[in-house]
C-alpha positions in Angstrom: 7.6 71.7 122.3 4.9 74.3 122.9 5.6 78.0 122.9 4.1 78.2 126.4 6.5 75.6 127.7 9.5 77.3 126.1 8.5 80.6 127.7 8.0 78.9 131.0 11.5 77.5 131.0 13.0 80.7 129.8 13.9 79.4 126.3 11.9 82.0 124.4 12.6 85.7 124.4 9.7 88.2 124.4 7.3 85.8 122.7 9.6 85.1 119.7 11.5 81.9 119.2 15.3 82.2 119.4 17.2 81.5 116.1 17.3 77.8 115.2 20.6 76.2 116.1 21.8 72.5 116.4 21.6 73.1 120.2 18.3 74.5 121.3 19.7 75.6 124.7 21.1 79.2 125.0 24.8 79.1 125.3 24.8 82.5 127.0 23.9 80.8 130.2 26.9 80.0 132.4 27.3 76.2 132.9 26.1 74.9 136.3 28.8 73.5 138.5 29.2 69.6 138.4 26.6 67.9 140.5 25.7 70.7 142.9 24.9 69.8 146.5 21.2 70.8 146.2 20.8 68.6 143.1 22.2 65.6 145.0 20.4 66.2 148.3 17.0 64.9 149.5 15.6 68.3 149.9 13.3 69.7 147.1 15.0 71.7 144.4 13.9 75.3 144.0 12.0 75.7 140.7 14.5 78.3 139.4 17.4 76.0 140.1 15.7 73.1 138.3 15.3 75.4 135.3 19.0 76.3 135.4 20.0 72.6 135.7 17.8 71.6 132.7 19.7 74.1 130.6 23.1 73.0 131.8 25.7 71.9 129.2 26.9 69.2 131.5 24.9 66.0 130.7 25.7 64.6 134.1 23.8 67.4 135.7 20.8 66.9 133.4 20.8 63.1 134.0 20.8 63.7 137.8 18.0 66.2 137.4 16.0 63.8 135.2 16.3 61.0 137.8 14.7 63.0 140.6 11.0 62.4 141.3 10.4 65.9 142.7 11.1 67.7 139.5 8.1 69.6 138.0 6.3 67.8 135.2 7.0 70.5 132.6 10.8 70.2 133.2 10.7 66.4 132.8 8.7 66.9 129.6 11.4 69.3 128.4 14.2 66.8 129.2 12.3 64.1 127.3 13.6 65.8 124.1 17.1 66.2 125.4 19.9 65.6 122.8 21.6 63.1 125.1 20.0 59.6 125.1 21.2 59.0 128.7 19.1 62.0 129.8 16.1 60.7 128.0 16.6 57.2 129.5 16.5 58.7 133.0 13.3 60.5 132.1 11.8 57.2 130.8 12.6 55.5 134.1 11.4 58.3 136.3 8.1 57.5 138.0 7.1 61.1 138.0 7.4 61.6 134.3 4.0 62.9 132.9 2.0 61.0 130.3 2.7 63.6 127.6 6.4 62.9 127.9 5.7 59.2 127.5 4.2 60.0 124.1 7.4 61.7 123.1 9.7 58.9 124.4 7.7 56.1 122.8 8.8 57.5 119.4 12.4 57.9 120.5 15.0 56.8 117.9 17.1 55.2 120.6 16.1 51.6 121.3 17.4 51.7 124.8 15.1 54.7 125.6 12.0 52.8 124.4 13.2 49.7 126.3 13.5 51.6 129.5 10.1 53.2 128.9 8.6 49.7 128.4 10.1 48.6 131.7 8.6 51.5 133.6 5.2 51.8 131.9 3.6 48.7 133.4 2.4 50.7 136.4 0.0 52.5 134.1 -1.4 49.3 132.5 -4.2 48.3 134.9 -7.7 49.2 133.8 -6.7 50.8 130.5 -8.8 50.2 127.4 -9.1 51.5 123.8 -12.2 53.7 124.6 -10.6 55.9 127.3 -12.1 59.4 127.7 -9.7 60.8 130.3 -6.8 62.4 128.5 -4.1 61.0 130.8 -5.4 57.5 130.7 -5.9 57.8 126.9 -2.2 58.9 126.6 -1.1 56.0 128.7 -3.1 53.5 126.6 -1.6 54.9 123.4 1.9 54.5 124.8 1.4 50.9 125.9 -0.3 50.0 122.6 2.6 51.6 120.7 5.2 49.7 122.7 3.4 46.4 121.9 4.0 47.2 118.2 7.6 48.4 118.6 10.0 47.3 115.8 12.5 46.0 118.4 11.8 42.5 119.8 13.6 43.4 123.0 11.2 46.4 123.7 8.1 44.2 123.2 9.7 41.5 125.3 10.3 43.9 128.2 6.7 45.1 128.0 5.4 41.5 127.9 7.4 40.6 131.1 6.2 43.8 132.8 2.4 43.3 132.3 2.3 39.5 132.1 0.4 39.1 135.4 -1.5 42.4 135.5 -5.1 41.2 136.0 -6.7 44.1 134.1 -4.1 44.9 131.5 -5.4 46.1 128.2 -6.9 43.0 126.6 -6.1 43.9 123.0 -2.5 44.6 123.9 -2.2 41.2 125.7 -3.7 39.4 122.8 -1.3 41.0 120.4 1.7 40.1 122.6 0.4 36.5 122.9 0.6 36.1 119.2 4.1 37.6 118.8 7.4 35.8 118.5 8.1 33.4 121.3 10.5 35.7 123.2 7.6 38.1 123.5 4.6 35.8 123.7 5.7 33.2 126.3 5.5 35.4 129.4 1.8 36.4 128.8 0.9 32.9 127.5 2.1 31.4 130.8 0.8 34.0 133.2 -1.7 36.5 131.9 -5.1 36.2 133.5 -6.5 38.4 130.7 -6.3 35.5 128.1 -9.4 33.4 127.9 -9.7 29.7 126.9 -10.9 30.8 123.5 -7.7 32.8 123.0 -5.5 29.9 123.9 -7.4 27.5 121.7 -7.0 29.9 118.7 -3.3 30.3 119.4 -2.8 26.5 119.6 -4.7 26.0 116.4 -2.3 28.4 114.6 0.6 25.8 115.2 2.8 28.0 117.4 6.4 27.1 118.4 7.1 24.5 121.0 8.1 27.1 123.5 4.8 28.9 123.1 2.9 25.6 123.6 5.0 24.8 126.7 4.2 28.3 128.1 0.4 27.5 127.7 1.0 24.1 129.3 2.4 25.6 132.4 -0.6 28.0 133.0 -2.3 27.5 136.4 -5.7 25.8 136.4 -5.6 25.0 132.7 -9.0 23.8 131.5 -9.6 20.3 130.0 -10.3 21.6 126.5 -7.0 23.5 126.3 -5.2 20.4 127.8 -6.8 18.3 125.1 -5.5 20.7 122.4 -2.0 20.6 123.8 -2.1 16.8 123.9 -3.2 16.7 120.3 -0.2 18.6 119.1 2.0 15.7 120.2 4.8 18.1 121.1 7.1 16.2 123.4 8.3 19.1 125.5 4.9 20.8 125.7 3.1 17.6 126.7 5.8 17.0 129.4 5.1 20.4 130.8 1.4 19.7 130.7 1.8 16.5 132.7 4.0 18.3 135.3 1.3 20.9 135.7 -0.7 19.4 138.6 -3.3 22.1 138.4 -4.1 21.3 134.8 -7.4 19.4 134.2 -6.6 16.4 132.0 -9.4 14.1 131.0 -9.0 10.4 131.7 -9.3 9.4 128.1 -6.6 12.1 127.2 -4.3 10.7 129.8 -4.8 7.2 128.5 -4.0 8.3 125.0 -0.7 10.0 126.2 0.3 6.9 128.2 -0.2 4.7 125.1 2.2 7.0 123.2 4.6 7.3 126.1 6.9 4.3 125.9 9.3 6.1 123.5 8.8 9.5 125.1 11.2 9.3 128.0 10.5 13.0 129.0 6.9 11.9 129.8 7.7 9.1 132.1 8.5 10.9 135.3 5.6 13.4 135.2 3.3 10.5 134.3 4.2 8.4 137.3 3.9 11.4 139.6 0.6 12.6 138.0 -2.1 13.0 140.6 -5.3 11.0 140.3 -3.9 8.1 138.3 -6.6 5.5 137.7 -6.0 1.8 138.0 -5.5 1.1 134.3 -3.1 4.0 133.8 -1.0 2.9 136.8 -0.8 -0.7 135.6 0.1 0.4 132.0 2.9 2.7 133.3 4.3 -0.2 135.3 4.8 -2.1 132.1 7.4 0.2 130.5 8.8 2.9 132.7 12.4 2.6 134.0 13.2 1.0 137.3 13.7 4.3 139.1 10.2 5.4 138.1 8.8 2.1 139.0 9.8 2.8 142.6 8.1 6.1 142.5 4.9 4.5 141.2 5.2 1.6 143.8 5.6 4.1 146.7 2.6 6.3 145.8 0.2 6.8 148.7 -2.8 8.0 146.7 -3.4 4.7 144.9 -6.2 2.5 146.2 -5.1 -0.8 147.8 -6.5 -2.8 144.9 -4.6 -0.6 142.3 -1.4 -0.8 144.3 -1.7 -4.6 144.5 -2.2 -4.8 140.7 0.8 -2.5 140.2 3.0 -4.7 142.4 1.9 -7.7 140.5 2.9 -6.2 137.2 6.2 -5.0 138.6 7.1 -8.4 140.0 6.2 -10.1 136.8 8.3 -7.7 134.8 11.3 -8.1 137.1 11.0 -11.8 136.9 10.8 -11.7 133.1 13.9 -9.4 132.9 15.9 -11.9 135.0 15.1 -14.7 132.5 15.6 -12.5 129.5 18.1 -9.8 130.5 18.5 -6.7 128.5 21.3 -7.2 126.0 24.5 -5.2 126.5 24.6 -2.6 123.8 28.0 -1.4 122.6 28.7 1.2 120.0 31.5 -0.1 117.8 33.0 2.7 115.8 35.9 1.4 113.8 39.0 3.5 114.7 40.4 2.8 111.2 37.5 4.6 109.7 39.1 7.9 110.7 36.2 9.2 112.8 38.5 11.7 114.5 36.8 11.0 117.9 38.9 10.3 121.0 39.5 6.7 122.0 37.0 6.9 124.9 34.2 7.7 122.4 35.2 5.0 119.9 34.2 2.1 122.2 31.6 2.9 124.9 29.8 0.4 127.2 26.3 1.7 127.2 24.6 -1.1 129.1 21.9 0.5 131.3 21.4 3.5 128.9 17.8 4.2 127.8 17.3 3.0 124.3 16.6 6.5 123.1 20.0 7.7 124.3 21.7 4.8 122.7 20.1 5.4 119.3 20.7 9.2 119.6 24.4 8.7 120.3 24.7 6.1 117.6 23.1 8.5 115.1 25.2 11.4 116.2 28.5 9.4 115.8 27.4 8.2 112.3 26.5 11.7 111.2 29.7 13.1 112.5 31.7 10.5 110.5 29.7 11.6 107.3 30.2 15.3 108.0 26.5 15.8 108.4 26.4 16.8 112.1 25.7 20.5 111.8 23.3 23.3 112.6 20.4 22.3 110.3 20.1 18.8 111.8 20.3 20.2 115.4 17.7 22.9 114.7 15.3 20.2 113.4 15.9 18.1 116.5 15.3 21.2 118.7 12.0 21.8 116.9 10.7 18.4 117.7 12.1 18.4 121.3 14.7 15.7 120.8 16.8 16.5 123.8 18.7 13.2 123.7 20.0 13.8 120.1 20.9 17.4 120.7 22.8 16.5 123.8 24.5 13.6 122.1 25.5 15.8 119.1 27.1 18.4 121.4 29.0 15.7 123.2 30.3 14.2 120.0 31.2 17.6 118.5 33.0 18.7 121.7 34.6 15.2 122.2 33.1 14.9 125.7 31.9 11.9 127.6 28.3 11.2 126.8 26.0 12.8 129.3 27.9 16.0 129.9 25.8 18.1 127.6 22.6 16.4 128.8 23.4 17.5 132.3 24.0 21.1 131.2 20.6 21.2 129.5 18.6 19.5 132.3 20.2 21.9 134.8 19.2 24.8 132.6 22.8 26.0 132.8 22.8 28.8 130.3 26.5 29.5 130.5 27.4 25.9 130.0 25.0 25.5 127.0 26.4 28.7 125.4 30.0 27.5 125.9 29.3 24.0 124.5 27.5 25.4 121.4 30.4 27.9 120.9 33.1 25.2 121.3 31.2 23.0 118.7 31.6 25.9 116.2 27.8 26.4 116.1 25.9 29.7 116.0 24.7 31.9 118.9 21.2 31.5 117.7 21.4 27.7 118.3 22.5 28.4 121.9 19.4 30.6 122.4 17.1 27.8 120.9 18.5 25.1 123.2 18.2 27.3 126.3 14.6 28.4 125.6 13.1 25.2 124.0 15.0 22.3 125.6 16.3 23.7 128.9 13.0 25.8 129.2 14.8 28.8 130.5 12.6 31.9 131.0 13.0 34.3 128.2 14.3 37.0 130.5 17.1 34.6 131.7 18.3 33.3 128.3 21.9 34.2 127.6 21.9 36.2 124.4 24.3 38.4 122.4 25.4 41.5 124.4 27.6 44.3 123.0 30.6 42.6 121.3 29.9 39.1 122.9 28.0 36.9 120.4 27.3 34.2 123.0 26.9 36.7 125.9 30.2 35.4 127.5 33.9 36.1 127.0 36.1 33.5 125.4 37.9 32.8 128.7 34.5 32.3 130.4 33.4 29.8 127.7 36.7 28.0 127.8 36.4 27.6 131.5 32.9 26.1 131.2 34.0 23.6 128.6 37.0 22.6 130.7 34.8 22.2 133.8 32.5 19.7 132.0 35.5 17.9 130.5 37.0 17.5 134.0 33.7 16.1 135.3 33.8 13.4 132.6 37.6 12.8 132.6 37.7 13.6 128.9 39.8 16.6 127.8 38.2 18.6 124.9 40.2 18.5 121.7 
């Protein structure tokens, strides 16, 4: 702190610094009374009173002072170096804190102080650039740039959320955040108007995570070149998000390519049949393989030409007639009870007629891996990576001894609490819960249920037990 500021606040005697002590505040000053009336009122605080409160030994008084927006800048700067992190957090969140204090707080050793600063600093972001000449704007740019490089992911994530849609945020900061880990990158990848098509293509070419690809797929008015690049990744979840994005420009040949690869990608069927601007060949091809419920959606579309609609109806009628002659066989999983699978009786023999083939195979594979003792975190992480929601849901059902479909419902509803509880009850890691929430349930990074204090899954044991019991009651299968 400058000598001038110390003299201003009465912390320096006759031009000489007081002897160094662990507490830089003079102890000769009588302590201010707890939360004085003038400190808590809406009236401006006299300058001398503010100086006294800044030297108070009661942290509650200093916190209250640091939270006021009418405190002189030099006092807030003084409080930015307070020994109590709660005081410094109040300064970080104060909209009147001067830029010089931000330069102090950005180097704070307490992660929570820097996180609060990141939350508050977004108001300074518009129009900043590396070549600032104004000292205040230069300081603001340095703070934001430093926060974008903070060692704590949570700090960078908060900054990313705060400036994700700022139209003239610093471009170099946005580009850095866009190439960060997915918790940090996904907000700006989905929303930032600063990112250009060339930036997005470079990021896609670097083989980012599925969550990052999905974030790009959800951008408004996505250009055809970027849509092509997403389609070429063949990422199941990202392509599904691309198809749902009605503002994305998808070339006809790209759409045809996706449709040809869609029969086994159940996640693509609904967005495909609802995709605006389907041409005749695309609509007819979809009618050949999508499930009956999506056939009705396709059949009822009002934007198809009369000729195309007539062709679709013909294909649908022919398909229904063929299925009457050659009905789909009744699939049944026959797990031998004598094999000692350890599964409840209801999971040993299940009538799965009417299930999608992908779900049948996923559940069959999950049961077999459970019997071999191979159904664990490594397998599920790989399934999450490729977006295999059916297998992950089946594995959670098997591990939790639930009726098939319970975990799939939790994931499709983006029920973070239920997902965390099911992963916990299956004796899997909190990290796996986070992956399922973000990659499969597509929960926004700010809403993902993560570790908090002494709660690894972000919930208490009783809360997770209740979630599991609720899903068990829905399916009439008590958890073991």
